[in-house]
Phi, psi and omega in degrees: 000137180292129186277158186227133176244131178252123187234131173261150180070045180267011183279346181194172175057220183303321179296315177295314180299321181289324173302311185292326178296305184300320183294323183289341176268002178089013177279155164281139181238125170256105183252117185252149180202166176288323186236064183304336178299333179270001187272127182241344183264306186293329176295344180270351186266133181300149182063018176248125175248121175258126184234153172278135175202124172246117190287349179277352178255111176301321180304308183298322176299308182302307179299320179295311177301313174304317175298313186290315185290340179280336184253333189227156165254110187277132183262321184227144171240126172248102176277096187241354180303141185211115179277350186297335184272357183258005183293139178238147175284131180238126183306133176085353185247129178283132186297329176298311181295318177301310179302317176299312177302312184291313180303317181295309180307316185289317181298311179300320180296318181296318176300314182298322184294310180297312184303322180286316183301319186257355181048053181242000000 
């Protein structure tokens, strides 16, 4: 049976490289990212499914997990999403506070996603 890897933050860097590596080795790859409409490389690869996922949205996490468990048996999860490079200057908001808020939401989102996916 073909194995499946679920990757968050697959739009660049380690997430993208991991998606390409596992795909080249015959795995099903579920590559998630905030803006899949901008993805041009992974969408062309066989056995790669590119999906939208923002880990700061509990609703998106719930919907993603429901969709994935209906279609796949996930063997590996790579939680690679990272908000620290996405910071934008927001008038009146301290960048450190924003990072802490976004980082905490991302961490909680990842935990909730895994917890729901594997039901532990």
